N, C-alpha and C positions, 0 to 999 in steps of 0.2 A: 503494499499500500504505499510505503515512503516513497519509492522510487516513482510511482505513477502519480502522486500528489505534487511532487517536486516538478515533474515534466509537465503536469497541468499548469502550474504556476509559472514556469517559463514560458510555456506556449501564452498563456494570458499577458505576460509582460511583452511578447514580441507582438502581437496582434489581439489587443483587449477588445475591439469593437466585434470582430468576428468571432470570438470567444464567448462574449456576451450574447450575441446572435444565436450561437449554438445552446447556451445555457438556457435561454427563454423559450427556446423551441420545444416543447414539450414531447411532440410525437416522432417517432423515429424519420418519417420523411422530412430530414434537416432541410435547410437553406442551401443550394449546391454551391453558391457562390463561397459561402462561409465554410464549408466542408473543404472545398478546393484550396481556399487561401490557408486553413489551419494545417492541412496535409503539406502544403508547399512549404511552409515556415516550420513546421515541427514534423518532420518524418518519423514514422514509427510511432506514433501515440494514437491510442484509440480514442476517435472522436465521439465515441458515445459517453466516455467517461469524463471527458473534459468539463464538461458542463456541470457534472456532480461535484468534481473537485474544486472547481472556481466557485461553486456556490458554497461549498463548505468553507473554503478560505474566507469568502466575504462575511459569511456568517460569523467567523470567528473574530474577523476584524470588528464587526460591528458589536460583538459582545465585549471585546476588550475596551472600545470606546465608550460604551454604556457604562462598566465598571470604572472607569477613569472620570467621567462625568459625575457618577454617583460619590466617588472620593473626594472630588473637588467641590461638590456640593456640601458634604459633611464638613470639610476643611473650612470652608466659607461660613458655614453655619456656626461654627465653633470661634469664628474670629481669627482663623490662622492666616488667612490671606487676605 
């Protein structure tokens, strides 16, 4: 899982728009242009798993930002900042 996750992240950073297009299409007939661009920039990656791993990464980033906002609100409420 680790190598697939890292490969999906590298692919996301190389072509974020096409990866997001793959992530947002829920049904298997994906956008053909997005599939071609992802396969050209990221050879050897499973197109079906890119959306899952990128979505997981974005969810973890969102969770981390929410935790940071909560901690900052606690500090602000205590008068620490």
